[in-house]
N, C-alpha and C positions, 0 to 999 in steps of 0.2 A: 966165426960165423963164413959159411960158405955162400960165395956169390952165383946166383943160377943166372943164364942168359935168359934175355927177353927178346921175343920178336920184335922187329921194326914196326913203328906205328903203321897202321893200315897194312901189314902184311898179312898173308892169307895162311891157314895152316898147310904144313906140306903135304903134297900129293894131291892137290887141288887143281893145280895148273893143268893145260892143255897136253904138256909133255910128261906130266907125273905118272907115276906107276898105276893109278886109277884115275879115270877119267869123272869129271863131276857130271851128276844125273841132269842137271838143269844148267843151260847154256845162256849167256848175255847175247846182244846184238854183235859185240865186238868179238866174243867168243866164237859165234858162227861165222863171222867175217873170216877170222883166221881158219877154222878148220875147213871151210870151202874153198877159200881163197879168192874171195870176190870183194867186191866194193862194199862200203857201209851203205849206200843209198840203194845198191841191188838187193842187199840183204832186208832192207824195209819194203822195198818194192814186192819181192816174194813174200813177205809175212802179210803186206797188205791184201795181194791177190789171193793168200789162202795157201800158196804153193808149199811156204813153210808153216806146219801149225805152231801157234804161239798162244801164250797168256800172258795178261796185263796184270801185274800185281801194282796197285797205285800208278806210278808212272813207269814203272821198269816192265820191260818186255822180257820174257823168260821161253826159252824154246828146250823141249825134251830131247836129249841126244837120242834117245829111243825111237821118238815119233818123226825126228828128223832124218835118222837113218832110213826108217819106214818109208818115208815120203820120198826120199832119193832114190829107194828101189824101185818104187812104182812108177818112177818117170820113164816115159818112152825116151830111148837114146838117140831115136832116128826122127824126132818130132823137132824139127827145122827146116 
């Protein structure tokens, strides 16, 4: 009988990470934090303000990568 390799407990399927070949369509708060290079509290503030569009699934917050990219493109780079 041949042994098959099993993924570690809690491991995600390959290709689902931020640096993988295909980026996930939906991001969690920590994914948005890494993607934008900003702090976790700032991500929550931008979501609360509506700058970052998001949805709630129970207690989880999810951000569409497409909607996030569109929101970032629409921001005025000179607005400070």
